[in-house]
C-alpha positions as CSV (number, residue, x, y, z in Angstrom):
1,M,-23.8,15.9,12.9
2,K,-23.7,12.5,11.5
3,Q,-26.8,11.8,9.5
4,A,-28.8,8.6,10.0
5,Q,-29.0,6.2,7.2
6,A,-31.6,7.5,4.8
7,G,-34.7,5.6,3.8
8,F,-35.1,1.9,3.9
9,P,-31.8,0.0,3.4
10,L,-31.9,-2.8,0.8
11,F,-30.8,-5.5,3.3
12,N,-33.6,-4.5,5.7
13,R,-36.1,-4.3,2.9
14,I,-35.2,-7.9,1.8
15,V,-35.4,-9.3,5.3
16,V,-38.8,-7.6,5.9
17,F,-40.1,-8.8,2.6
18,V,-39.0,-12.4,3.1
19,L,-40.4,-12.7,6.7
20,S,-43.6,-10.9,5.8
21,L,-44.2,-13.0,2.7
22,A,-43.7,-16.1,4.8
23,L,-46.3,-14.8,7.2
24,V,-48.7,-14.1,4.4
25,I,-48.3,-17.6,2.9
26,G,-48.1,-19.4,6.2
27,C,-51.3,-18.0,7.8
28,P,-53.7,-19.5,5.2
29,I,-51.8,-22.8,5.3
30,A,-52.1,-22.9,9.0
31,I,-55.9,-22.1,8.8
32,V,-56.4,-24.9,6.3
33,Q,-54.5,-27.4,8.5
34,A,-56.4,-26.3,11.6
35,G,-59.7,-26.8,9.7
36,R,-58.7,-30.3,8.6
37,K,-57.8,-31.3,12.2
38,G,-61.1,-29.8,13.5
39,E,-59.2,-27.3,15.6
40,L,-60.4,-24.2,13.7
41,D,-62.6,-21.9,15.8
42,A,-63.5,-18.2,15.7
43,V,-60.6,-17.3,18.0
44,T,-58.0,-19.1,16.0
45,L,-59.3,-17.6,12.8
46,F,-59.2,-14.1,14.2
47,V,-55.6,-14.5,15.4
48,F,-54.4,-15.7,12.1
49,A,-56.3,-13.0,10.3
50,V,-54.6,-10.3,12.3
51,F,-51.1,-11.7,11.6
52,F,-52.1,-12.1,7.9
53,L,-53.0,-8.4,7.7
54,I,-49.8,-7.4,9.4
55,G,-47.8,-9.5,6.9
56,C,-49.6,-7.9,4.0
57,G,-48.9,-4.4,5.4
58,C,-45.2,-5.2,5.8
59,V,-45.0,-6.7,2.3
60,W,-46.5,-3.5,0.8
61,L,-44.0,-1.4,2.9
62,S,-41.0,-3.4,1.7
63,L,-42.0,-3.1,-2.0
64,F,-43.2,0.5,-2.2
65,C,-41.2,2.4,0.4
66,R,-38.8,4.4,-1.8
67,N,-35.4,5.9,-1.1
68,R,-34.8,9.3,-2.7
69,S,-31.7,11.4,-3.1
70,P,-31.7,15.1,-2.3
71,A,-31.7,15.8,-6.0
72,Q,-34.7,13.6,-6.6
73,L,-36.6,15.2,-3.7
74,A,-35.9,18.7,-5.1
75,E,-37.0,17.6,-8.6
76,E,-40.3,16.1,-7.3
77,Q,-41.1,19.2,-5.4
78,S,-40.3,21.5,-8.2
79,F,-43.7,20.9,-9.9
80,P,-46.3,23.6,-9.0
81,S,-49.3,22.7,-6.9
82,A,-52.6,24.5,-6.5
83,E,-52.5,24.2,-2.8
84,Q,-48.9,25.5,-2.4
85,P,-48.8,28.7,-0.3
86,D,-46.6,31.7,-1.0
87,I,-43.2,30.8,0.5
88,S,-40.4,33.4,1.0
89,Q,-37.3,32.8,-1.1
90,D,-35.3,33.3,2.1
91,A,-37.1,30.5,4.0
92,L,-35.0,27.6,5.3
93,V,-35.9,24.5,3.3
94,Y,-35.3,20.9,4.5
95,R,-36.4,18.1,2.1
96,F,-36.8,14.4,3.1
97,S,-38.7,11.3,2.1
98,N,-41.6,10.0,4.3
99,G,-41.3,6.6,2.6
100,V,-44.0,7.0,0.0
101,K,-43.9,10.7,-0.9
102,S,-41.3,13.5,-0.9
103,A,-41.8,15.9,2.0
104,A,-40.4,19.2,3.1
105,I,-40.6,21.8,5.8
106,H,-40.1,25.5,5.0
107,V,-39.2,27.8,8.0
108,D,-39.6,31.5,7.3
109,T,-37.9,33.2,10.2
110,V,-38.6,36.7,9.0
111,G,-42.3,36.2,8.4
112,R,-42.5,33.7,11.4
113,L,-44.3,31.1,9.3
114,I,-43.7,27.4,8.9
115,H,-44.9,25.5,5.9
116,F,-45.2,21.7,5.9
117,H,-45.3,19.7,2.7
118,N,-46.6,16.1,2.9
119,C,-45.6,15.7,6.6
120,H,-48.1,17.4,8.9
121,I,-50.7,14.9,10.1
122,P,-53.9,16.4,11.6
123,R,-55.0,15.2,15.0
124,Q,-57.7,13.0,13.7
125,F,-58.4,9.3,13.7
126,L,-56.6,7.5,10.8
127,A,-55.6,10.8,9.3
128,S,-52.9,11.1,6.6
129,A,-50.4,13.9,6.0
130,A,-51.9,17.0,4.3
131,E,-50.2,18.1,1.0
132,W,-49.6,21.6,2.4
133,F,-50.2,23.0,5.9
134,S,-49.0,26.4,7.0
135,C,-49.1,28.0,10.5
136,D,-47.6,30.8,12.5
137,V,-44.6,30.1,14.7
138,D,-46.8,31.1,17.7
139,D,-49.1,28.2,16.8
140,V,-46.3,25.6,17.4
141,Q,-46.8,24.1,20.8
142,A,-43.6,22.1,21.1
143,A,-40.5,20.9,19.2
144,H,-39.2,17.6,20.5
145,V,-35.8,16.1,19.6
146,F,-35.8,12.3,19.9
147,R,-32.7,10.2,19.5
148,Y,-32.9,6.5,18.8
149,R,-30.8,4.9,16.0
150,G,-30.5,8.4,14.6
151,E,-32.4,11.6,15.4
152,S,-35.7,13.1,14.6
153,L,-37.6,16.3,15.3
154,T,-41.3,16.3,16.1
155,V,-43.0,19.6,15.5
156,V,-46.3,19.8,17.4
157,T,-49.0,22.4,16.3
158,S,-52.4,23.1,17.8
159,S,-54.0,20.9,15.1
160,G,-51.5,18.1,14.5
161,K,-47.8,17.2,14.3
162,A,-45.0,16.5,11.9
163,L,-42.2,14.0,12.2
164,I,-39.0,15.3,10.6
165,P,-36.3,12.6,10.4
166,G,-32.7,13.6,10.5
167,I,-31.8,11.7,7.3
168,S,-30.8,14.4,4.9
169,P,-28.2,17.2,4.7
170,G,-29.3,20.4,6.5
171,Y,-31.1,18.7,9.3
172,A,-28.9,20.2,12.0
173,E,-29.6,23.7,10.8
174,L,-33.3,23.1,10.7
175,R,-33.3,21.6,14.2
176,D,-31.4,24.4,15.7
177,T,-33.6,27.0,13.9
178,V,-36.8,25.5,15.1
179,K,-35.6,25.0,18.6
180,E,-34.5,28.6,18.7
181,L,-38.0,29.7,17.5
182,V,-39.8,27.3,19.8
183,P,-37.6,26.7,22.9
184,F,-40.6,25.5,25.1
185,T,-43.3,22.9,25.5
186,R,-46.8,24.0,26.2
187,P,-49.1,21.8,28.4
188,G,-52.0,20.0,26.8
189,F,-50.2,18.1,24.0
190,S,-48.4,15.3,25.9
191,T,-49.9,12.5,23.6
192,D,-47.9,14.0,20.7
193,H,-44.5,13.5,22.5
194,P,-42.2,11.0,20.8
195,M,-41.9,9.0,24.0
196,M,-45.5,7.9,23.5
197,G,-44.2,5.0,21.5
198,V,-42.4,3.7,24.6
199,V,-45.5,4.4,26.6
200,Y,-47.6,2.2,24.2
201,V,-45.0,-0.6,24.6
202,C,-45.4,-0.3,28.4
203,G,-49.2,-0.4,28.1
204,A,-49.2,-3.3,25.7
205,L,-46.9,-5.4,28.0
206,T,-49.1,-4.5,31.0
207,G,-52.2,-5.4,29.2
208,M,-50.7,-8.8,28.0
209,A,-49.5,-9.6,31.6
210,T,-52.9,-8.7,33.1
211,G,-54.7,-10.8,30.5
212,F,-52.3,-13.7,31.2
213,L,-53.0,-13.5,34.9
214,L,-56.8,-13.4,34.4
215,T,-56.8,-16.3,31.9
216,P,-58.2,-19.6,33.3
217,R,-55.7,-22.4,33.5
218,N,-57.8,-24.7,31.2
219,A,-57.9,-22.1,28.4
220,T,-56.8,-23.2,24.9
221,D,-53.8,-21.8,23.1
222,S,-56.0,-19.9,20.7
223,T,-57.9,-18.3,23.6
224,L,-54.7,-17.3,25.2
225,G,-53.5,-15.8,22.0
226,L,-56.7,-13.8,21.6
227,I,-56.4,-12.6,25.2
228,F,-52.8,-11.4,24.5
229,L,-54.0,-9.4,21.5
230,V,-57.0,-7.9,23.2
231,G,-54.9,-7.2,26.3
232,A,-52.2,-5.5,24.3
233,A,-54.8,-3.4,22.4
234,L,-56.6,-2.4,25.7
235,G,-53.2,-1.6,27.3
236,V,-52.3,0.7,24.4
237,A,-55.7,2.4,24.5
238,G,-55.5,2.7,28.3
239,S,-52.0,4.2,28.3
240,Y,-53.1,6.8,25.8
241,G,-56.2,7.6,27.8
242,L,-54.2,7.9,31.0
243,V,-51.7,10.4,29.5
244,R,-54.4,12.4,27.9
245,A,-56.6,12.5,31.0
246,A,-53.6,13.6,33.2
247,D,-52.6,16.2,30.7
248,R,-56.1,17.7,30.4
249,S,-57.2,17.4,34.0
250,L,-54.0,17.8,36.0
251,K,-51.8,19.6,33.5
252,A,-49.3,16.9,34.1
253,D,-47.1,15.3,31.4
254,L,-47.0,11.5,32.1
255,A,-45.5,10.6,28.7
256,Q,-42.0,11.3,29.6
257,P,-42.1,9.8,33.2
258,I,-43.8,6.6,32.0
259,G,-41.6,6.4,28.9
260,F,-38.3,6.9,30.7
261,A,-39.5,4.6,33.5
262,T,-40.0,1.9,30.9
263,V,-36.5,2.5,29.5
264,G,-35.1,2.5,33.0
265,A,-36.7,-0.8,33.7
266,M,-35.3,-2.4,30.5
267,I,-31.8,-1.0,31.4
268,G,-32.2,-2.5,34.9
269,L,-33.1,-5.9,33.5
270,G,-30.1,-5.7,31.2
271,I,-27.8,-4.9,34.2
272,A,-29.4,-7.7,36.2
273,R,-28.8,-10.2,33.4
274,A,-25.2,-9.1,33.2
275,L,-24.8,-9.6,36.9
276,T,-26.3,-13.1,36.9
277,P,-22.9,-14.7,37.6
278,L,-22.9,-12.8,40.9
279,I,-26.5,-12.7,41.9
280,G,-27.8,-15.8,40.1
281,W,-31.4,-16.0,39.0
282,D,-32.9,-15.0,42.3
283,V,-36.0,-13.0,41.7
284,M,-35.6,-10.5,44.5
285,P,-32.3,-9.0,43.3
286,I,-33.4,-8.9,39.7
287,A,-36.7,-7.2,40.8
288,A,-34.8,-4.7,43.0
289,I,-32.4,-3.7,40.1
290,A,-35.3,-3.4,37.7
291,S,-37.3,-1.3,40.2
292,L,-34.3,1.0,40.8
293,G,-34.0,1.5,37.0
294,T,-37.7,2.2,36.8
295,V,-37.6,4.8,39.6
296,A,-34.5,6.5,38.1
297,G,-36.1,6.6,34.7
298,A,-39.3,8.1,36.0
299,W,-37.3,10.7,38.0
300,F,-35.4,11.7,34.9
301,G,-38.6,12.1,33.0
302,V,-40.1,14.3,35.7
303,C,-37.0,16.5,35.9
304,K,-36.9,16.8,32.1
305,Q,-40.6,17.7,32.0
306,S,-40.1,20.3,34.7
307,K,-37.2,21.9,32.8
308,E,-39.3,22.2,29.7
309,R,-42.2,23.7,31.6
310,R,-39.8,26.3,33.2
311,S,-38.7,27.2,29.7
312,T,-42.3,27.7,28.8
313,S,-42.8,30.2,31.7
314,V,-39.6,32.1,30.9
315,S,-40.5,32.3,27.2
316,G,-44.0,33.4,27.9
317,F,-42.8,36.1,30.3
318,A,-40.2,37.3,27.7
319,N,-42.9,37.5,25.0
320,K,-45.2,39.4,27.3
321,K,-42.5,41.8,28.2
322,S,-41.5,42.4,24.6
323,R,-45.1,43.3,23.6
324,T,-45.5,45.7,26.5
325,P,-45.2,49.3,25.1
């Protein structure tokens, strides 16, 4: 399998640094100019403060996100740690960089144990990756393969999850091994699915559109900007709450249907744009094509989810049968 480009490429790093630095410098200047013109209010100040913090975060990322070779990863992880568990010498090891630290996952197929190093994030608010976390294979709730500009594997446990990027040699072997050990997806953990990123985009756009429709016509630009930010935040929170509630109450996974429906809508809009020489800019044909893409994407998500749930039932039946004396 072709590996994705590892780490943070230099060109991307320079672009992010320049744009982010311009944002960091530009926001205070814009605040001063707005104050001199008497146009500075609490809403404007809040909007500029949000973008200033975003710029600071991106500057930090561009400066301190490190690229590491496999040899450097192995060297960093060779130092002993008091929290390091006993790991079998026969365990499959996959090392990678999480941007700031070196990380690894150790899969002991014989002992049926998985050890996570600097990559397992507990299911807590603003949590960071634990230095070491070990669990039994039976504690793994799902293993999702996600492909977008490369490939990644999300391993979901009962207490958190780990994102394993396919950027280093040996990823294909790790992915196949984990998928063989965990060929199913258990209900109750839909919010850990990689498609939740697309769901958040859908929620943010919905919140922004709703805020725009509810905004008075005589609202100022700063008020409109604040409504966009608040609407996006509420949309993201609402989409998370919707998926979580459906998963807990109805045992239904909405992450994939909503996520693939959003992707389908985007594809439909792209097709409609390509067909503008034929259909023009008439709203009805464009809306019809986008709606068709939305329905097709949602149906694909439902079918994919049903297939995973059937795999869960078959695996559970096989495990029960194997344990029966």
